[in-house]
DSSP file (Angstrom, degrees, kcal/mol; ACC not computed):
  #  RESIDUE AA STRUCTURE BP1 BP2  ACC     N-H-->O    O-->H-N    N-H-->O    O-->H-N    TCO  KAPPA ALPHA  PHI   PSI    X-CA   Y-CA   Z-CA
    1    1 A M              0   0    0      0, 0.0     2,-0.5     0, 0.0    10,-0.1   0.000 360.0 360.0 360.0 138.5  -53.3  -79.4   -6.0
    2    2 A K        -     0   0    0      9,-0.1     2,-0.4     3,-0.0     5,-0.1  -0.945 360.0-171.7-118.7 130.7  -52.5  -81.4   -2.9
    3    3 A L    >   -     0   0    0     -2,-0.5     3,-2.1     3,-0.4     8,-0.1  -0.982  33.5-111.5-114.2 122.7  -52.9  -80.2    0.6
    4    4 A E  T 3  S+     0   0    0     -2,-0.4     3,-0.1     1,-0.3    -2,-0.0  -0.385 102.7  13.9 -58.3 128.0  -51.5  -82.3    3.5
    5    5 A G  T 3  S+     0   0    0      1,-0.2     2,-0.5    -2,-0.1    -1,-0.3   0.303 108.7  96.9  93.6  -3.8  -54.3  -83.7    5.5
    6    6 A F    <   -     0   0    0     -3,-2.1    -3,-0.4     4,-0.0    -1,-0.2  -0.932  68.0-131.8-119.4 134.3  -57.0  -83.0    3.0
    7    7 A K    >>  -     0   0    0     -2,-0.5     4,-2.2     1,-0.1     3,-0.5  -0.492  31.1-104.8 -80.8 160.8  -58.4  -85.4    0.3
    8    8 A E  H 3> S+     0   0    0      1,-0.3     4,-2.1     2,-0.2     5,-0.2   0.815 119.0  53.7 -56.5 -36.7  -58.7  -84.5   -3.3
    9    9 A K  H 3> S+     0   0    0      2,-0.2     4,-2.7     1,-0.2    -1,-0.3   0.901 110.1  47.6 -62.6 -43.5  -62.5  -84.0   -3.2
   10   10 A T  H <> S+     0   0    0     -3,-0.5     4,-2.6     2,-0.2     5,-0.2   0.951 112.3  50.8 -68.7 -45.7  -62.2  -81.5   -0.2
   11   11 A V  H  X S+     0   0    0     -4,-2.2     4,-2.7     2,-0.2    -1,-0.2   0.936 111.0  47.9 -47.0 -50.6  -59.4  -79.6   -2.0
   12   12 A N  H  X S+     0   0    0     -4,-2.1     4,-2.9     1,-0.2     5,-0.2   0.927 111.9  51.1 -63.9 -46.0  -61.6  -79.4   -5.1
   13   13 A N  H  X S+     0   0    0     -4,-2.7     4,-1.9     2,-0.2    -1,-0.2   0.891 110.1  47.7 -60.0 -39.7  -64.5  -78.2   -3.0
   14   14 A I  H  X S+     0   0    0     -4,-2.6     4,-2.2     2,-0.2    -2,-0.2   0.899 112.1  49.2 -64.9 -43.1  -62.6  -75.5   -1.3
   15   15 A L  H  X S+     0   0    0     -4,-2.7     4,-2.2    -5,-0.2    -2,-0.2   0.880 111.1  50.4 -65.1 -38.0  -61.2  -74.3   -4.6
   16   16 A N  H  X S+     0   0    0     -4,-2.9     4,-2.2     1,-0.2    -2,-0.2   0.871 109.4  52.9 -68.1 -33.8  -64.8  -74.3   -6.3
   17   17 A A  H  X S+     0   0    0     -4,-1.9     4,-1.9    -5,-0.2    -2,-0.2   0.879 107.6  48.9 -68.9 -35.7  -66.0  -72.3   -3.4
   18   18 A I  H  X S+     0   0    0     -4,-2.2     4,-1.2     2,-0.2    -2,-0.2   0.957 112.5  48.8 -62.8 -47.0  -63.3  -69.7   -3.7
   19   19 A E  H  < S+     0   0    0     -4,-2.2     4,-0.4     1,-0.2     3,-0.4   0.914 111.4  50.9 -59.1 -42.5  -64.1  -69.4   -7.4
   20   20 A A  H >< S+     0   0    0     -4,-2.2     3,-1.3     1,-0.2     4,-0.3   0.869 103.9  56.6 -57.3 -40.4  -67.7  -69.1   -6.7
   21   21 A S  H >< S+     0   0    0     -4,-1.9     3,-0.9     1,-0.3    -1,-0.2   0.751  96.0  65.4 -73.4 -19.8  -67.3  -66.4   -4.1
   22   22 A K  T 3< S+     0   0    0     -4,-1.2    -1,-0.3    -3,-0.4    -2,-0.2   0.719  97.9  55.8 -68.0 -18.8  -65.5  -64.3   -6.7
   23   23 A K  T <  S+     0   0    0     -3,-1.3    -1,-0.2    -4,-0.4    -2,-0.2   0.478  86.4 101.1 -85.8 -11.4  -68.7  -64.1   -8.7
   24   24 A K  S <  S-     0   0    0     -3,-0.9     5,-0.1    -4,-0.3     2,-0.0  -0.338  87.1 -83.1 -81.1 159.5  -70.8  -62.7   -5.8
   25   25 A P    >>  -     0   0    0      0, 0.0     4,-1.0     0, 0.0     3,-0.8  -0.323  29.0-123.5 -63.2 145.4  -71.5  -59.0   -5.6
   26   26 A F  H 3> S+     0   0    0      1,-0.3     4,-2.1    25,-0.2     3,-0.4   0.866 109.7  64.0 -55.7 -37.5  -68.9  -56.5   -4.2
   27   27 A A  H 3> S+     0   0    0      1,-0.2     4,-2.5     2,-0.2    -1,-0.3   0.871  96.1  56.7 -59.2 -35.2  -71.6  -55.3   -1.7
   28   28 A N  H <> S+     0   0    0     -3,-0.8     4,-2.4     1,-0.2    -1,-0.2   0.919 105.5  49.6 -62.1 -39.3  -71.6  -58.7   -0.1
   29   29 A L  H  X S+     0   0    0     -4,-1.0     4,-1.1    -3,-0.4    -2,-0.2   0.901 111.4  50.1 -61.3 -42.8  -67.9  -58.6    0.6
   30   30 A L  H ><>S+     0   0    0     -4,-2.1     3,-0.6     1,-0.2     5,-0.6   0.937 113.9  45.6 -62.6 -44.4  -68.3  -55.0    2.1
   31   31 A T  H ><5S+     0   0    0     -4,-2.5     3,-1.4     1,-0.2    -1,-0.2   0.895 108.2  56.4 -64.9 -39.2  -71.2  -56.3    4.3
   32   32 A A  H 3<5S+     0   0    0     -4,-2.4    -1,-0.2     1,-0.3    -2,-0.2   0.685  89.8  75.2 -72.5 -16.0  -69.3  -59.3    5.3
   33   33 A L  T <<5S-     0   0    0     -4,-1.1    -1,-0.3    -3,-0.6    -2,-0.2   0.736  98.1-130.2 -62.3 -23.3  -66.3  -57.3    6.7
   34   34 A G  T < 5 +     0   0    0     -3,-1.4    -3,-0.1    -4,-0.4    -2,-0.1   0.836  37.9 176.7  84.0  24.2  -68.3  -56.4    9.7
   35   35 A I    > < -     0   0    0     -5,-0.6     3,-1.7     3,-0.1    -1,-0.2  -0.538  39.0-107.4 -74.8 127.8  -67.6  -52.6    9.4
   36   36 A P  T 3  S+     0   0    0      0, 0.0    -1,-0.1     0, 0.0     3,-0.1  -0.254  99.1   8.7 -55.6 137.4  -69.6  -50.9   12.2
   37   37 A L  T 3  S+     0   0    0      1,-0.2     2,-1.0    -3,-0.1     5,-0.1   0.483  95.9 121.6  70.4   1.4  -72.7  -49.0   11.0
   38   38 A L    <   -     0   0    0     -3,-1.7    -1,-0.2    -8,-0.1    -3,-0.1  -0.807  43.0-173.9 -95.8  99.7  -72.3  -50.3    7.4
   39   39 A S     >  -     0   0    0     -2,-1.0     4,-2.9     1,-0.1     5,-0.2  -0.353  42.0-101.6 -86.8 172.4  -75.5  -52.0    6.6
   40   40 A S  H  > S+     0   0    0      1,-0.2     4,-2.5     2,-0.2     5,-0.2   0.896 124.5  54.1 -59.9 -40.5  -76.1  -54.1    3.4
   41   41 A V  H  > S+     0   0    0      1,-0.2     4,-2.0     2,-0.2    -1,-0.2   0.949 111.3  43.8 -63.7 -50.7  -78.1  -51.0    2.0
   42   42 A K  H  > S+     0   0    0      1,-0.2     4,-1.9     2,-0.2    -2,-0.2   0.920 112.2  53.9 -61.8 -43.2  -75.1  -48.6    2.6
   43   43 A A  H  X S+     0   0    0     -4,-2.9     4,-1.4     1,-0.2    -1,-0.2   0.885 107.0  50.1 -54.5 -44.4  -72.8  -51.2    1.2
   44   44 A Q  H  X S+     0   0    0     -4,-2.5     4,-0.6     1,-0.2     3,-0.5   0.923 111.3  49.6 -62.0 -47.2  -74.9  -51.4   -2.0
   45   45 A K  H >X S+     0   0    0     -4,-2.0     4,-0.7     1,-0.3     3,-0.6   0.798 105.4  56.9 -71.8 -26.6  -74.8  -47.6   -2.3
   46   46 A L  H >X S+     0   0    0     -4,-1.9     4,-2.6     1,-0.2     3,-1.1   0.881  99.3  59.7 -69.7 -31.7  -71.0  -47.5   -1.8
   47   47 A T  H 3< S+     0   0    0     -4,-1.4    -1,-0.2    -3,-0.5    -2,-0.2   0.713  93.1  66.3 -72.6 -19.0  -70.5  -49.9   -4.8
   48   48 A N  H << S+     0   0    0     -4,-0.6    -1,-0.3    -3,-0.6    -2,-0.2   0.852 115.6  29.4 -70.5 -31.0  -72.3  -47.3   -7.0
   49   49 A F  H << S+     0   0    0     -3,-1.1    -2,-0.2    -4,-0.7    -1,-0.2   0.777 134.4  30.9 -92.6 -27.1  -69.2  -45.1   -6.3
   50   50 A Y     <  -     0   0    0     -4,-2.6    -1,-0.2    -5,-0.1    -2,-0.1  -0.787  67.7-179.2-129.3  86.9  -66.6  -47.8   -5.8
   51   51 A P        +     0   0    0      0, 0.0     2,-0.3     0, 0.0   -25,-0.2   0.694  64.6  25.8 -70.6 -12.3  -67.6  -50.8   -8.1
   52   52 A D  S  > S-     0   0    0      1,-0.1     4,-2.0   -26,-0.1     3,-0.3  -0.933  84.8 -99.2-143.2 169.8  -64.6  -53.0   -7.0
   53   53 A L  H  > S+     0   0    0     -2,-0.3     4,-2.6     1,-0.2     5,-0.2   0.865 116.7  53.9 -52.9 -44.5  -62.1  -53.8   -4.3
   54   54 A T  H  > S+     0   0    0      1,-0.2     4,-1.7     2,-0.2    -1,-0.2   0.900 109.8  44.7 -66.9 -42.7  -59.3  -51.9   -5.9
   55   55 A S  H  > S+     0   0    0     -3,-0.3     4,-1.7     2,-0.2    -1,-0.2   0.866 115.1  51.0 -70.7 -33.7  -61.2  -48.6   -6.4
   56   56 A F  H  X S+     0   0    0     -4,-2.0     4,-1.9     2,-0.2    -2,-0.2   0.921 110.9  46.3 -63.5 -45.9  -62.5  -48.9   -2.8
   57   57 A L  H  X S+     0   0    0     -4,-2.6     4,-2.2     1,-0.2    -2,-0.2   0.767 109.9  54.4 -73.2 -27.8  -59.2  -49.5   -1.3
   58   58 A N  H  X S+     0   0    0     -4,-1.7     4,-2.4    -5,-0.2    -1,-0.2   0.869 109.1  48.0 -64.4 -38.9  -57.7  -46.6   -3.2
   59   59 A A  H  X S+     0   0    0     -4,-1.7     4,-2.0     2,-0.2    -2,-0.2   0.882 111.8  50.3 -69.4 -36.3  -60.3  -44.3   -1.9
   60   60 A V  H  X S+     0   0    0     -4,-1.9     4,-2.6     2,-0.2     5,-0.2   0.950 110.4  50.5 -66.5 -49.1  -59.6  -45.6    1.7
   61   61 A E  H  X S+     0   0    0     -4,-2.2     4,-2.8     1,-0.2     5,-0.2   0.935 109.8  49.8 -57.6 -49.0  -55.9  -45.1    1.3
   62   62 A M  H  X S+     0   0    0     -4,-2.4     4,-3.0     1,-0.2    -1,-0.2   0.919 111.0  49.0 -59.1 -40.3  -56.4  -41.5    0.1
   63   63 A V  H  X S+     0   0    0     -4,-2.0     4,-2.4     2,-0.2    -1,-0.2   0.907 112.1  47.3 -66.0 -41.1  -58.7  -40.7    3.0
   64   64 A L  H  X S+     0   0    0     -4,-2.6     4,-3.1     2,-0.2    -1,-0.2   0.918 112.0  52.8 -68.6 -35.0  -56.2  -42.1    5.5
   65   65 A S  H  X S+     0   0    0     -4,-2.8     4,-2.3     2,-0.2     5,-0.2   0.972 111.2  45.4 -49.9 -57.0  -53.4  -40.1    3.7
   66   66 A E  H  X S+     0   0    0     -4,-3.0     4,-2.7     1,-0.2     5,-0.2   0.880 112.8  51.2 -62.8 -36.7  -55.3  -36.9    4.0
   67   67 A T  H  X S+     0   0    0     -4,-2.4     4,-2.7     1,-0.2     5,-0.2   0.949 109.6  49.1 -64.7 -46.5  -56.1  -37.7    7.6
   68   68 A Q  H  X S+     0   0    0     -4,-3.1     4,-2.3     1,-0.2    -2,-0.2   0.906 111.5  50.3 -58.1 -38.9  -52.5  -38.4    8.5
   69   69 A T  H  X S+     0   0    0     -4,-2.3     4,-2.3     1,-0.2    -1,-0.2   0.940 112.6  45.8 -66.2 -45.5  -51.5  -35.1    6.8
   70   70 A T  H  X S+     0   0    0     -4,-2.7     4,-2.7    -5,-0.2     5,-0.2   0.923 112.7  51.9 -67.5 -38.1  -54.1  -33.1    8.7
   71   71 A L  H  X S+     0   0    0     -4,-2.7     4,-3.5    -5,-0.2    -1,-0.2   0.924 110.5  47.4 -55.1 -48.5  -53.1  -34.8   11.9
   72   72 A L  H  X S+     0   0    0     -4,-2.3     4,-1.9    -5,-0.2    -2,-0.2   0.920 111.9  49.7 -64.9 -47.9  -49.4  -33.9   11.3
   73   73 A Q  H  X S+     0   0    0     -4,-2.3     4,-0.9     2,-0.2    -2,-0.2   0.909 112.5  48.2 -56.8 -50.2  -50.3  -30.3   10.5
   74   74 A D  H >X S+     0   0    0     -4,-2.7     3,-1.6     1,-0.2     4,-0.9   0.969 110.5  52.1 -53.5 -56.5  -52.5  -30.1   13.7
   75   75 A Q  H >< S+     0   0    0     -4,-3.5     3,-0.7     1,-0.3    -2,-0.2   0.829 104.0  56.5 -58.1 -32.1  -49.6  -31.6   15.8
   76   76 A A  H 3< S+     0   0    0     -4,-1.9    -1,-0.3     1,-0.2    -2,-0.2   0.787 103.7  55.2 -68.3 -27.1  -47.2  -29.0   14.4
   77   77 A K  H << S+     0   0    0     -3,-1.6    -1,-0.2    -4,-0.9    -2,-0.2   0.647  87.1  97.6 -81.8 -15.9  -49.5  -26.2   15.7
   78   78 A L  S << S-     0   0    0     -4,-0.9     2,-0.1    -3,-0.7     3,-0.0  -0.444  82.4-109.9 -75.7 153.8  -49.5  -27.5   19.3
   79   79 A P        -     0   0    0      0, 0.0     2,-0.2     0, 0.0    -1,-0.1  -0.523  38.4-103.4 -79.5 150.9  -47.1  -25.9   21.8
   80   80 A E        -     0   0    0     -2,-0.1     2,-0.6     1,-0.1     0, 0.0  -0.464  28.2-140.5 -75.2 148.1  -44.3  -28.1   22.9
   81   81 A V        -     0   0    0     -2,-0.2     2,-0.4    -3,-0.0    -1,-0.1  -0.920  15.0-138.6-112.8 121.8  -44.6  -29.6   26.4
   82   82 A Q        -     0   0    0     -2,-0.6     2,-0.8     2,-0.0     0, 0.0  -0.666   8.7-136.6 -82.1 134.0  -41.4  -29.7   28.3
   83   83 A N        -     0   0    0     -2,-0.4     2,-1.1     1,-0.0    -1,-0.0  -0.835  16.1-163.7 -91.1 108.8  -40.7  -32.9   30.3
   84   84 A N              0   0    0     -2,-0.8    -2,-0.0     1,-0.2    -1,-0.0  -0.778 360.0 360.0-100.0  91.4  -39.4  -31.7   33.6
   85   85 A E              0   0    0     -2,-1.1    -1,-0.2     0, 0.0    -2,-0.0   0.400 360.0 360.0-109.4 360.0  -37.8  -34.9   35.1
């Protein structure tokens, strides 16, 4: 693979580093995301329920969808505010 401005050895080092990173525990990725209040211990516990990125993202998507539904239902219950311009 050739990348403009990079020598072959640098490109190989980058590709090797990417491949090596795929073998690290999923908890390391969660910790590296820098999510507030998510310690490495909590990240490790999360991997017991969500062992990979796909299952984790599916759970996040489900929670966001449920939250959106709840917010829309709550919004529908609010009285309309008239704009008197």
